C-alpha positions in Angstrom: 0.0 0.0 0.0 1.4 3.4 -1.0 2.1 5.8 1.9 -0.4 8.5 2.8 2.3 11.0 1.7 1.9 9.9 -1.9 -1.9 10.3 -1.7 -1.4 13.8 -0.3 1.0 14.7 -3.1 -1.4 13.5 -5.8 -4.3 15.2 -4.1 -2.5 18.5 -4.2 -0.6 18.1 -7.5 -1.1 21.1 -9.7 -2.1 20.7 -13.3 0.8 20.1 -15.7 3.1 19.1 -12.9 4.2 15.5 -12.5 5.7 13.3 -9.8 8.0 10.4 -10.5 8.3 7.2 -8.5 11.1 4.7 -9.0 10.3 1.1 -10.0 11.4 -0.4 -6.7 9.0 1.7 -4.8 6.2 1.1 -7.3 6.7 -2.6 -6.8 6.9 -2.4 -3.0 3.8 -0.2 -2.8 1.5 -1.6 -5.5 2.4 -5.3 -6.0 4.8 -6.6 -3.3 6.4 -9.9 -4.1 5.5 -9.7 -7.8 9.0 -9.1 -9.0 10.3 -6.0 -10.7 12.7 -6.9 -13.5 10.8 -5.6 -15.4 8.1 -3.9 -13.3 5.1 -6.2 -13.0 1.9 -5.6 -14.9 0.1 -5.9 -11.5 2.1 -2.9 -10.1 1.5 -0.8 -13.2 -2.3 -1.5 -13.1 -2.5 -0.8 -9.4 -0.5 2.4 -9.7 -2.8 3.6 -12.5 -5.9 2.8 -10.5 -4.5 4.6 -7.5 -3.7 7.6 -9.6 -7.3 7.8 -10.9 -8.5 8.1 -7.3 -6.8 11.6 -7.4 -7.7 12.4 -11.0 -4.1 11.6 -12.1 -2.9 9.7 -15.0 0.0 7.2 -14.8 2.6 6.1 -17.3 5.5 3.8 -16.8 8.8 4.5 -18.4 10.9 1.3 -18.5 14.0 3.1 -19.9 14.0 5.4 -16.9 12.9 2.7 -14.4 10.1 4.9 -13.0 6.5 5.7 -13.2 5.0 9.2 -13.5 1.7 10.5 -12.1 0.2 13.8 -13.5 -3.1 15.6 -13.8 -4.3 15.7 -17.4 -5.1 19.1 -18.8 -7.9 19.2 -21.4 -7.4 21.1 -24.7 -3.6 21.3 -24.6 
């Protein structure tokens, strides 16, 4: 389970600003024990679902070994 601090960050995240989370934390928080080389599909899906609770999108960048949450801005 992700820490409450991440929920607070996503709740307060301004539009067009992102926050990045490294793969090891994504795995530990969203799919412990699933393995992270590469990051598990379970962790990616759980992170995306968590982000939606705060109106944030989520994308995983395997080359950077991190996932990014951001608030989508319509019409840009």
